[in-house]
C-alpha positions as CSV (number, residue, x, y, z in Angstrom):
1,M,-9.3,-2.8,-2.2
2,A,-12.0,-1.9,-4.7
3,N,-12.4,1.2,-6.7
4,V,-15.2,3.4,-5.6
5,V,-16.5,3.6,-9.2
6,D,-16.7,0.0,-9.4
7,L,-18.4,-0.1,-6.2
8,H,-21.0,2.1,-7.2
9,V,-21.6,0.3,-10.6
10,G,-21.7,-2.8,-9.1
11,R,-24.4,-1.6,-6.4
12,R,-26.3,-0.1,-9.3
13,I,-26.3,-3.3,-11.2
14,R,-27.4,-5.2,-8.2
15,G,-30.3,-2.7,-7.4
16,R,-31.6,-3.1,-10.8
17,R,-31.2,-6.7,-11.2
18,W,-33.3,-7.1,-7.9
19,L,-35.8,-4.5,-9.0
20,L,-36.5,-6.7,-12.5
21,G,-36.6,-9.8,-10.2
22,L,-33.5,-11.5,-12.1
23,T,-31.2,-13.7,-10.2
24,Q,-27.4,-13.5,-10.8
25,A,-27.6,-16.5,-13.3
26,D,-30.3,-14.9,-15.0
27,L,-28.2,-11.8,-15.5
28,A,-25.0,-14.0,-16.5
29,E,-27.0,-15.6,-19.2
30,I,-28.0,-12.3,-20.7
31,A,-24.3,-11.0,-20.2
32,G,-22.6,-14.2,-21.4
33,V,-20.7,-14.8,-18.2
34,R,-20.8,-17.1,-15.3
35,F,-22.8,-16.2,-12.4
36,Q,-19.8,-15.8,-10.2
37,Q,-18.4,-13.1,-12.7
38,I,-21.9,-11.1,-11.8
39,Q,-21.1,-11.5,-8.3
40,K,-17.6,-10.0,-8.8
41,Y,-19.2,-7.0,-10.8
42,E,-21.8,-6.4,-8.0
43,T,-19.3,-6.4,-5.2
44,G,-16.9,-4.2,-7.3
45,K,-14.2,-7.0,-7.0
46,D,-13.8,-7.0,-10.9
47,R,-14.2,-3.9,-13.1
48,V,-17.0,-4.2,-15.7
49,S,-15.7,-3.7,-19.3
50,A,-17.6,-1.1,-21.4
51,S,-18.8,-3.8,-23.9
52,R,-19.9,-5.8,-20.9
53,L,-21.6,-3.0,-19.4
54,W,-23.5,-2.3,-22.6
55,Q,-24.6,-5.9,-22.6
56,I,-25.9,-5.7,-18.9
57,A,-27.7,-2.2,-19.5
58,E,-29.6,-3.9,-22.2
59,G,-30.6,-6.9,-20.4
60,L,-31.5,-4.6,-17.2
61,E,-33.6,-2.6,-19.7
62,T,-31.6,0.7,-19.1
63,N,-29.1,2.9,-20.6
64,V,-25.4,2.7,-19.5
65,T,-25.6,6.1,-17.7
66,F,-27.9,4.7,-15.1
67,F,-25.0,2.8,-13.5
68,F,-23.2,6.1,-12.9
69,E,-25.9,8.2,-11.8
70,G,-25.1,9.7,-8.2
71,L,-21.7,8.9,-8.5
72,G,-19.6,11.6,-6.7
73,M,-22.6,13.0,-4.7
74,E,-20.5,13.5,-1.7
75,S,-23.3,15.9,-0.2
76,T,-25.8,13.4,-0.3
77,P,-25.2,10.6,2.3
78,P,-25.9,7.0,1.3
79,A,-29.0,5.3,2.9
80,P,-27.8,3.2,5.6
81,P,-27.4,-0.3,4.7
82,D,-29.9,-1.8,7.2
83,I,-32.7,0.6,5.5
84,L,-31.7,-0.4,2.2
85,M,-31.9,-4.1,3.0
86,N,-35.2,-3.8,5.0
87,V,-36.8,-2.3,1.6
88,L,-35.2,-4.9,-0.5
89,Q,-36.8,-7.7,1.7
90,D,-40.0,-6.0,1.8
91,K,-42.0,-7.8,-0.9
92,E,-44.7,-4.8,-1.0
93,A,-41.9,-2.2,-1.4
94,I,-40.3,-4.0,-4.2
95,E,-43.8,-4.2,-5.9
96,L,-44.2,-0.7,-5.4
97,V,-41.0,0.2,-6.8
98,K,-41.5,-2.1,-9.9
99,A,-45.0,-0.5,-10.4
100,Y,-43.4,2.8,-10.3
101,Y,-41.0,2.2,-12.9
102,N,-43.9,1.0,-15.2
103,I,-45.4,4.3,-15.1
104,P,-44.5,6.5,-18.2
105,K,-41.6,8.9,-17.2
106,D,-43.5,12.3,-17.5
107,V,-46.4,10.8,-15.3
108,R,-43.6,9.2,-13.0
109,Q,-42.1,12.4,-12.4
110,Q,-45.3,14.2,-11.4
111,L,-46.2,11.3,-9.2
112,F,-42.8,11.6,-7.5
113,S,-43.4,15.4,-6.9
114,L,-46.9,14.8,-5.3
115,A,-45.4,12.0,-3.0
116,K,-42.7,14.3,-2.0
117,A,-45.2,17.1,-1.4
118,L,-47.4,14.6,0.7
119,A,-44.4,13.4,2.8
120,S,-43.4,17.0,3.8
């Protein structure tokens, strides 16, 4: 059975890869492994070494801490898989998320606050 941390890191790798529009083969080339190994990382079947996670982080244009964000936050229930899958299959939602991450971080935080205020 996969470790909770390995599952979390794998999900974060997959999510970031999807966000950037990369395939498992693309990420495998960046990380210097075969795409099957990326599959194993993303499912939590194999543990990612520190050096490999560093390579993956650089390839996915993020920092290593990104993969651990939200870990151990039992008070926040995860999004239901069907909702997450619907969002990831919606081209408009993916484009919106990509555009959001292209906004400078300080402006992005203000936009996020505005969106939360409008939604309530």
